[in-house]
Phi, psi and omega in degrees: 000317182300317180298321179298316181287325182290339181296340179248016182296335181263036185303328182293338180271357181275163176291159178304323179295318179292320177300317179298316180298317180296313180298318180296335179284342180253341186246126176278311180200158176232128178245125181251120175255171178302323186237014184200156173231127179248125180245119179263111185253161177274345179231135179281168177291344176276358178089011181268140177283134179256122179255129181243151174078000000 
């Protein structure tokens, strides 16, 4: 899992199109409220893959 996450560690050096593709591979959806932002990711901060559906 660590190797999978580290392959995108240099995201800032990528083109905007590549950055978008990388982010989309980790983020399912973003919900913006007046006082909060909820980000639903495919990987937890503990490095575990989250399977939905």
